[in-house]
Structures are given as C-alpha cells and as structure tokens.
TORKOL-4160 file (C-alpha; in steps of 0.2 Angstrom, whole numbers, padded with zeros to 4 digits, m for minus):
233
<pt num="1" X="m0007" Y="m0074" Z="m0039"/>
<pt num="2" X="0009" Y="m0080" Z="m0041"/>
<pt num="3" X="0019" Y="m0084" Z="m0026"/>
<pt num="4" X="0038" Y="m0089" Z="m0028"/>
<pt num="5" X="0042" Y="m0105" Z="m0014"/>
<pt num="6" X="0045" Y="m0091" Z="0000"/>
<pt num="7" X="0035" Y="m0077" Z="m0002"/>
<pt num="8" X="0019" Y="m0077" Z="0004"/>
<pt num="9" X="0007" Y="m0063" Z="m0005"/>
<pt num="10" X="m0010" Y="m0061" Z="m0008"/>
<pt num="11" X="m0020" Y="m0048" Z="m0013"/>
<pt num="12" X="m0038" Y="m0042" Z="m0006"/>
<pt num="13" X="m0051" Y="m0031" Z="m0013"/>
<pt num="14" X="m0062" Y="m0021" Z="m0002"/>
<pt num="15" X="m0081" Y="m0027" Z="m0004"/>
<pt num="16" X="m0075" Y="m0043" Z="m0011"/>
<pt num="17" X="m0063" Y="m0050" Z="m0004"/>
<pt num="18" X="m0067" Y="m0042" Z="0013"/>
<pt num="19" X="m0078" Y="m0029" Z="0021"/>
<pt num="20" X="m0091" Y="m0038" Z="0011"/>
<pt num="21" X="m0108" Y="m0032" Z="0020"/>
<pt num="22" X="m0101" Y="m0015" Z="0022"/>
<pt num="23" X="m0110" Y="m0002" Z="0011"/>
<pt num="24" X="m0096" Y="0009" Z="0005"/>
<pt num="25" X="m0081" Y="m0002" Z="0005"/>
<pt num="26" X="m0084" Y="m0009" Z="m0011"/>
<pt num="27" X="m0085" Y="0007" Z="m0020"/>
<pt num="28" X="m0066" Y="0012" Z="m0013"/>
<pt num="29" X="m0060" Y="m0001" Z="m0022"/>
<pt num="30" X="m0045" Y="0000" Z="m0007"/>
<pt num="31" X="m0033" Y="m0017" Z="m0010"/>
<pt num="32" X="m0025" Y="m0022" Z="0005"/>
<pt num="33" X="m0010" Y="m0033" Z="0003"/>
<pt num="34" X="m0004" Y="m0049" Z="0016"/>
<pt num="35" X="0013" Y="m0051" Z="0013"/>
<pt num="36" X="0024" Y="m0064" Z="0022"/>
<pt num="37" X="0036" Y="m0077" Z="0023"/>
<pt num="38" X="0030" Y="m0096" Z="0021"/>
<pt num="39" X="0047" Y="m0103" Z="0030"/>
<pt num="40" X="0041" Y="m0091" Z="0048"/>
<pt num="41" X="0023" Y="m0089" Z="0043"/>
<pt num="42" X="0025" Y="m0073" Z="0049"/>
<pt num="43" X="0015" Y="m0060" Z="0034"/>
<pt num="44" X="0011" Y="m0040" Z="0038"/>
<pt num="45" X="m0004" Y="m0032" Z="0030"/>
<pt num="46" X="0001" Y="m0016" Z="0019"/>
<pt num="47" X="m0016" Y="m0004" Z="0020"/>
<pt num="48" X="m0027" Y="m0014" Z="0032"/>
<pt num="49" X="m0044" Y="m0004" Z="0030"/>
<pt num="50" X="m0062" Y="m0007" Z="0033"/>
<pt num="51" X="m0062" Y="m0023" Z="0038"/>
<pt num="52" X="m0045" Y="m0026" Z="0050"/>
<pt num="53" X="m0053" Y="m0043" Z="0057"/>
<pt num="54" X="m0057" Y="m0050" Z="0040"/>
<pt num="55" X="m0041" Y="m0050" Z="0035"/>
<pt num="56" X="m0033" Y="m0055" Z="0050"/>
<pt num="57" X="m0044" Y="m0070" Z="0048"/>
<pt num="58" X="m0039" Y="m0075" Z="0028"/>
<pt num="59" X="m0018" Y="m0073" Z="0034"/>
<pt num="60" X="m0027" Y="m0086" Z="0048"/>
<pt num="61" X="m0034" Y="m0097" Z="0034"/>
<pt num="62" X="m0019" Y="m0097" Z="0023"/>
<pt num="63" X="m0008" Y="m0104" Z="0038"/>
<pt num="64" X="0000" Y="m0086" Z="0042"/>
<pt num="65" X="0001" Y="m0075" Z="0056"/>
<pt num="66" X="m0001" Y="m0054" Z="0054"/>
<pt num="67" X="0015" Y="m0046" Z="0066"/>
<pt num="68" X="0012" Y="m0031" Z="0060"/>
<pt num="69" X="0006" Y="m0021" Z="0047"/>
<pt num="70" X="0011" Y="m0007" Z="0033"/>
<pt num="71" X="0006" Y="0010" Z="0028"/>
<pt num="72" X="0008" Y="0014" Z="0012"/>
<pt num="73" X="0001" Y="0033" Z="0016"/>
<pt num="74" X="m0012" Y="0039" Z="0027"/>
<pt num="75" X="m0026" Y="0043" Z="0019"/>
<pt num="76" X="m0040" Y="0035" Z="0032"/>
<pt num="77" X="m0046" Y="0024" Z="0014"/>
<pt num="78" X="m0030" Y="0014" Z="0018"/>
<pt num="79" X="m0027" Y="0015" Z="0035"/>
<pt num="80" X="m0040" Y="0019" Z="0043"/>
<pt num="81" X="m0050" Y="0034" Z="0054"/>
<pt num="82" X="m0063" Y="0050" Z="0047"/>
<pt num="83" X="m0068" Y="0051" Z="0032"/>
<pt num="84" X="m0085" Y="0057" Z="0027"/>
<pt num="85" X="m0095" Y="0053" Z="0043"/>
<pt num="86" X="m0087" Y="0037" Z="0044"/>
<pt num="87" X="m0075" Y="0030" Z="0057"/>
<pt num="88" X="m0065" Y="0018" Z="0046"/>
<pt num="89" X="m0053" Y="0004" Z="0055"/>
<pt num="90" X="m0037" Y="0002" Z="0051"/>
<pt num="91" X="m0019" Y="m0001" Z="0057"/>
<pt num="92" X="m0025" Y="0004" Z="0075"/>
<pt num="93" X="m0038" Y="m0011" Z="0077"/>
<pt num="94" X="m0025" Y="m0023" Z="0069"/>
<pt num="95" X="m0011" Y="m0015" Z="0078"/>
<pt num="96" X="m0022" Y="m0020" Z="0093"/>
<pt num="97" X="m0025" Y="m0038" Z="0088"/>
<pt num="98" X="m0009" Y="m0044" Z="0081"/>
<pt num="99" X="0001" Y="m0033" Z="0094"/>
<pt num="100" X="0010" Y="m0030" Z="0081"/>
<pt num="101" X="0024" Y="m0012" Z="0073"/>
<pt num="102" X="0015" Y="m0001" Z="0058"/>
<pt num="103" X="0026" Y="0005" Z="0044"/>
<pt num="104" X="0025" Y="0022" Z="0041"/>
<pt num="105" X="0038" Y="0032" Z="0032"/>
<pt num="106" X="0044" Y="0045" Z="0045"/>
<pt num="107" X="0035" Y="0060" Z="0036"/>
<pt num="108" X="0017" Y="0054" Z="0037"/>
<pt num="109" X="0020" Y="0047" Z="0054"/>
<pt num="110" X="0015" Y="0062" Z="0065"/>
<pt num="111" X="m0002" Y="0063" Z="0054"/>
<pt num="112" X="m0004" Y="0043" Z="0055"/>
<pt num="113" X="m0005" Y="0043" Z="0076"/>
<pt num="114" X="m0016" Y="0060" Z="0072"/>
<pt num="115" X="m0030" Y="0053" Z="0060"/>
<pt num="116" X="m0030" Y="0032" Z="0068"/>
<pt num="117" X="m0025" Y="0032" Z="0088"/>
<pt num="118" X="m0009" Y="0021" Z="0087"/>
<pt num="119" X="0005" Y="0028" Z="0097"/>
<pt num="120" X="0019" Y="0032" Z="0092"/>
<pt num="121" X="0029" Y="0021" Z="0101"/>
<pt num="122" X="0021" Y="0005" Z="0090"/>
<pt num="123" X="0027" Y="0012" Z="0074"/>
<pt num="124" X="0044" Y="0008" Z="0065"/>
<pt num="125" X="0047" Y="0027" Z="0054"/>
<pt num="126" X="0057" Y="0025" Z="0037"/>
<pt num="127" X="0067" Y="0032" Z="0022"/>
<pt num="128" X="0070" Y="0029" Z="0005"/>
<pt num="129" X="0079" Y="0012" Z="0001"/>
<pt num="130" X="0077" Y="0003" Z="0018"/>
<pt num="131" X="0073" Y="m0013" Z="0021"/>
<pt num="132" X="0061" Y="m0022" Z="0029"/>
<pt num="133" X="0066" Y="m0040" Z="0035"/>
<pt num="134" X="0053" Y="m0054" Z="0037"/>
<pt num="135" X="0061" Y="m0070" Z="0040"/>
<pt num="136" X="0069" Y="m0075" Z="0024"/>
<pt num="137" X="0060" Y="m0060" Z="0015"/>
<pt num="138" X="0068" Y="m0042" Z="0012"/>
<pt num="139" X="0053" Y="m0027" Z="0009"/>
<pt num="140" X="0063" Y="m0012" Z="m0001"/>
<pt num="141" X="0055" Y="0004" Z="0003"/>
<pt num="142" X="0051" Y="0016" Z="m0012"/>
<pt num="143" X="0048" Y="0034" Z="m0005"/>
<pt num="144" X="0036" Y="0039" Z="m0018"/>
<pt num="145" X="0028" Y="0056" Z="m0015"/>
<pt num="146" X="0017" Y="0066" Z="m0026"/>
<pt num="147" X="m0001" Y="0060" Z="m0020"/>
<pt num="148" X="0006" Y="0062" Z="0001"/>
<pt num="149" X="0024" Y="0068" Z="0005"/>
<pt num="150" X="0027" Y="0053" Z="0014"/>
<pt num="151" X="0019" Y="0042" Z="0001"/>
<pt num="152" X="0030" Y="0024" Z="m0001"/>
<pt num="153" X="0030" Y="0008" Z="m0014"/>
<pt num="154" X="0035" Y="m0007" Z="m0008"/>
<pt num="155" X="0046" Y="m0018" Z="m0019"/>
<pt num="156" X="0047" Y="m0036" Z="m0015"/>
<pt num="157" X="0054" Y="m0050" Z="m0026"/>
<pt num="158" X="0048" Y="m0044" Z="m0042"/>
<pt num="159" X="0032" Y="m0039" Z="m0032"/>
<pt num="160" X="0028" Y="m0019" Z="m0033"/>
<pt num="161" X="0012" Y="m0013" Z="m0021"/>
<pt num="162" X="0013" Y="0006" Z="m0027"/>
<pt num="163" X="m0003" Y="0013" Z="m0017"/>
<pt num="164" X="m0009" Y="0029" Z="m0023"/>
<pt num="165" X="0005" Y="0031" Z="m0032"/>
<pt num="166" X="0000" Y="0020" Z="m0050"/>
<pt num="167" X="m0012" Y="0011" Z="m0055"/>
<pt num="168" X="m0017" Y="0002" Z="m0068"/>
<pt num="169" X="m0019" Y="0014" Z="m0083"/>
<pt num="170" X="m0016" Y="0030" Z="m0073"/>
<pt num="171" X="m0009" Y="0037" Z="m0059"/>
<pt num="172" X="m0015" Y="0045" Z="m0040"/>
<pt num="173" X="m0022" Y="0063" Z="m0038"/>
<pt num="174" X="m0012" Y="0075" Z="m0035"/>
<pt num="175" X="m0025" Y="0089" Z="m0031"/>
<pt num="176" X="m0025" Y="0085" Z="m0010"/>
<pt num="177" X="m0017" Y="0094" Z="0002"/>
<pt num="178" X="0001" Y="0087" Z="0002"/>
<pt num="179" X="0003" Y="0082" Z="m0015"/>
<pt num="180" X="0014" Y="0089" Z="m0028"/>
<pt num="181" X="0011" Y="0086" Z="m0046"/>
<pt num="182" X="0030" Y="0086" Z="m0051"/>
<pt num="183" X="0035" Y="0076" Z="m0034"/>
<pt num="184" X="0024" Y="0062" Z="m0042"/>
<pt num="185" X="0030" Y="0067" Z="m0059"/>
<pt num="186" X="0049" Y="0061" Z="m0052"/>
<pt num="187" X="0041" Y="0045" Z="m0044"/>
<pt num="188" X="0033" Y="0038" Z="m0060"/>
<pt num="189" X="0052" Y="0040" Z="m0066"/>
<pt num="190" X="0057" Y="0033" Z="m0054"/>
<pt num="191" X="0045" Y="0018" Z="m0053"/>
<pt num="192" X="0048" Y="0019" Z="m0073"/>
<pt num="193" X="0066" Y="0014" Z="m0067"/>
<pt num="194" X="0064" Y="m0006" Z="m0063"/>
<pt num="195" X="0063" Y="m0019" Z="m0071"/>
<pt num="196" X="0050" Y="m0019" Z="m0086"/>
<pt num="197" X="0044" Y="m0038" Z="m0080"/>
<pt num="198" X="0041" Y="m0030" Z="m0061"/>
<pt num="199" X="0023" Y="m0034" Z="m0056"/>
<pt num="200" X="0013" Y="m0018" Z="m0052"/>
<pt num="201" X="m0002" Y="m0020" Z="m0038"/>
<pt num="202" X="m0011" Y="m0004" Z="m0035"/>
<pt num="203" X="m0021" Y="0004" Z="m0021"/>
<pt num="204" X="m0037" Y="0003" Z="m0028"/>
<pt num="205" X="m0047" Y="m0008" Z="m0041"/>
<pt num="206" X="m0048" Y="0008" Z="m0057"/>
<pt num="207" X="m0041" Y="0000" Z="m0071"/>
<pt num="208" X="m0046" Y="m0015" Z="m0082"/>
<pt num="209" X="m0037" Y="m0028" Z="m0072"/>
<pt num="210" X="m0030" Y="m0027" Z="m0055"/>
<pt num="211" X="m0013" Y="m0029" Z="m0059"/>
<pt num="212" X="m0001" Y="m0024" Z="m0072"/>
<pt num="213" X="0018" Y="m0024" Z="m0075"/>
<pt num="214" X="0029" Y="m0006" Z="m0076"/>
<pt num="215" X="0032" Y="m0011" Z="m0094"/>
<pt num="216" X="0015" Y="m0013" Z="m0099"/>
<pt num="217" X="0013" Y="0005" Z="m0088"/>
<pt num="218" X="0027" Y="0012" Z="m0099"/>
<pt num="219" X="0019" Y="0007" Z="m0115"/>
<pt num="220" X="0001" Y="0012" Z="m0111"/>
<pt num="221" X="0000" Y="0023" Z="m0094"/>
<pt num="222" X="0002" Y="0041" Z="m0101"/>
<pt num="223" X="0007" Y="0048" Z="m0087"/>
<pt num="224" X="0022" Y="0035" Z="m0084"/>
<pt num="225" X="0028" Y="0048" Z="m0099"/>
<pt num="226" X="0024" Y="0065" Z="m0092"/>
<pt num="227" X="0038" Y="0077" Z="m0088"/>
<pt num="228" X="0040" Y="0089" Z="m0074"/>
<pt num="229" X="0035" Y="0103" Z="m0086"/>
<pt num="230" X="0020" Y="0095" Z="m0094"/>
<pt num="231" X="0010" Y="0096" Z="m0076"/>
<pt num="232" X="0013" Y="0110" Z="m0067"/>
<pt num="233" X="0009" Y="0110" Z="m0050"/>
C-alpha cells in the first residue's frame, strides 16, 4: 500500500487479513484501516469490526501502537454490535484494549453508544472539516451523509477512506433507516470536487479492485454523475 515517509496506512480485509476464522466476516467483505504517523509510532483503527484484537496485533507487527479508533458510520458491520443475531466485536473491544477514544460524527454519537456500549465520555465528537491530529499528521473529517446521517469520510494526504458512501464503481445503500438519497448525491458531488489523483479506499470490497481514484470514479462510476432530481428519495 502506498505510503509517504510519515504516513503509515494499511487496508485490512475481513476474512483475509483479520477475522480469518469468523464464519461471516469474509462474506461481509468489510475493510478496516490503520492510519498512523511513523514518526510517533501511533495509529488509529478505522471501522475496526469483526476482529479488533487481530487489528491491534497487525499494528504491533508493524511497530505501531493503536491509540484510538474512528467510526465512519454506526452500522454494526463497521463498529460492532448486534446484527443478524450475531454479537460483532468492534470499537468497544478496541477501546478496552487500547484505552483510546472513539472518533465519530456528532450526529451518530448517541447511536454508537447505544449499539456498542461505549460510554459517551470515551467519544471525540466531530463536525465537517474538523482535523484529527495524530503525530505529524492531520486527518481531515468530511461529513458525507446519505448512507447514514453522520457518515464521515477521512482524508489524510492523498488517501481518502470513503466508508459506505463511495465504493469502487458504486455507492452505498440509501434504503436503510437514516439514509437519504438526495444527501447521497450531494456527498458524492463533494467527493468529486477533490483532486482526481486522490486515492479512494472504500468500506467494502464490492468492486473490481480494492482501491480506485476520484478521477477514475468520475469517469466510470455512474453514481458520480447523478443529479439530485435523478434520484428521488
């Protein structure tokens, strides 16, 4: 995975890099991410579901220490909680392992606490364009609703973690509680305004590749060309 001298960045696919023995994790094809500063050896775990301990161990194998986590949005397959009769580990367990905070958009804070059991005192609540400081890095928070009210994307250097808003060749569902099609269109337009060389790192491996670029998605992803009146919601 491409990294700068300062940036530590790992894309982890459930069922392959972690949660290898979980009977469902591989089917869900979630991506978790480790984003950190090489100079300080500290990193954050983004959407650390299914196998938080394994994610922490991967960081340690790379001489990095997980000091917190980030929720792009509060669906159990990304942050843990109850889903389809399963108790999925996630941010609560990684908080217990590391002692660090959970970064989340303020619109999803209450929901995160309700479904994971994490105390509100452990949260760092964010708004659009906030910066998360991590050593020599600044991680830019982009509020991108549509799939969920407080969905965020994370931009660090030219790496964009898009959660369930933008996939390779597709976009996230807009038929779930809290989803709004017209806000999804606005969020995709917001991402389309970023430099075309920005590398897209999605929340699921649903496409033909594990990464893309904003330029490629603008050229080939039909959802990036929608207008608000094309998508009734």
